[in-house]
Residue, then its C-alpha position, 0 to 999 in steps of 0.5 A: m500500500g502506498i502513501i494515500t494523500v488527502a488534499t485539504t488545502p488548495q495548492s494555490e494557497l501554499h507558499d514556499l516558506d524559509d524558516d531562517g530568521d523566523d520571528a517567534v510571536r504570540r498571535a491569532a492563527g486560524t485553521g487554514e494557516s495552522s494546517r499549512a504551517s504544520r505541513h510545510w514545517w514537518d516536510r522541511n524538518a522531518d529529516e532532522y527530526q528523525d536524525e535527532h530523535g530516531e534512536f530514542l523513538g526506535d523503529d517500532r517503539f510506542t512511547w508516549c512522551p519524552e519521559g519514556l512512558d511506553e505503551a508496553d508498560a502502561r497499557l493505556l489503550g487496553e487490549v490491541a490485538g485484533k483491533d483497528v487502530l488509527e494513529l494521528g500525527a504518526g510521524a514515521a509510524q513507530c507507534s503503529r509499527w509496535l501496534a502491528a507487532n502486537g496484533a493490531r491493524p493500524v493506520a498511520l495518519d500524518i499531515s506531512y508527506r516527508q514524515l510518511q516517507h520515513s515510515r516507508r524507509i523504515d519498513l523497507a530497511r526492515g524488509a517488513a510489511p509496510v504500515p498503511v499510511v494516509q496523509a491528511d489533516a487530523a481535523v478532517l479525517p477521510f474515514a467512514d463513521g465507526s471505522f476504528d476500535l481505538a485511536c491514539s496520538a503521541y504528541g501528534a496533531v492535537p497541539f498543532s490544530a487550531d480547532t481541537a474541538a472539531l478534531m475531537r468530534e472527528v475522532h469520536r465520529v470514526l470510532r466505534p462505541g466504547g472505543r478508546w481515544v488516548f493522546s499525549v500533549t505537552h502538559p498545559i502548565r508548561w505554557a507558563f514557563p520558558d521552553e528551556p531545560g535549565v534553571e531559566g525554565l523554572t520561573a513562570v513568565a506568562s499566563y497559563f490562561d493565555r490561549t494566544p497561539y505560539v507562531e513562528q513567522d517569516e519576514h512576510g508575516h507567513a506562519t511557518y510553525v504554529e502551536h496552540h495552547r489549551t488549559l486542562g479544563d479546556r481539554v476536558r470540556e472539548l472531550v466531554g462536548a464531543g461525547f467522550r468520557l475521561v477515564d484517566l489523566v496521566e502525568p508521567q514522572w521523570p524516571a530515575g536514570l534518564e539524563q537525556e534532554w529533549g528540547g525543554w524536557s530535562p531531568l532538572r525540570g522533569r523532577l519539579i513540574p510535569g512535562t506531559a499530560i496523557f488523556v485517556t478517554e472512551r467514546g460514549 
C-alpha cells in the first residue's frame, strides 16, 4: 500500500516558506494557516527530526512522551490485538509499527508527506510489511463513521490544530462505541514557563490562561510553525462536548536514570513540574 494523500488545502494557497530568521510571536492563527504551517514545517524538518530523535523513538517503539512512558508498560489503550487502530500525527509510524507487532491493524495518519516517507524507509530497511499510511489533516479525517476500535496520538496533531474541538468530534465520529481515544500533549502548565531545560525554565513568565497561539513567522508575516495552547479544563470540556468520557489523566514522572534532554524536557525540570499530560478517554 502506498502513501494515500488527502488534499485539504488548495495548492494555490501554499507558499514556499524559509524558516531562517523566523520571528517567534504570540498571535491569532486560524485553521487554514495552522494546517499549512504544520505541513510545510514537518516536510522541511522531518529529516532532522528523525536524525535527532530516531534512536530514542526506535523503529517500532510506542512511547508516549519524552519521559519514556511506553505503551508496553502502561497499557493505556487496553487490549490491541485484533483491533483497528488509527494513529494521528504518526510521524514515521513507530507507534503503529509496535501496534502491528502486537496484533493490531493500524493506520498511520500524518499531515506531512516527508514524515510518511520515513515510515516507508523504515519498513523497507526492515524488509517488513509496510504500515498503511494516509496523509491528511487530523481535523478532517477521510474515514467512514465507526471505522476504528481505538485511536491514539503521541504528541501528534492535537497541539498543532487550531480547532481541537472539531478534531475531537472527528475522532469520536470514526470510532466505534466504547472505543478508546488516548493522546499525549505537552502538559498545559508548561505554557507558563520558558521552553528551556535549565534553571531559566523554572520561573513562570506568562499566563497559563493565555490561549494566544505560539507562531513562528517569516519576514512576510507567513506562519511557518504554529502551536496552540489549551488549559486542562479546556481539554476536558472539548472531550466531554464531543461525547467522550475521561477515564484517566496521566502525568508521567521523570524516571530515575534518564539524563537525556529533549528540547525543554530535562531531568532538572522533569523532577519539579510535569512535562506531559496523557488523556485517556472512551467514546460514549
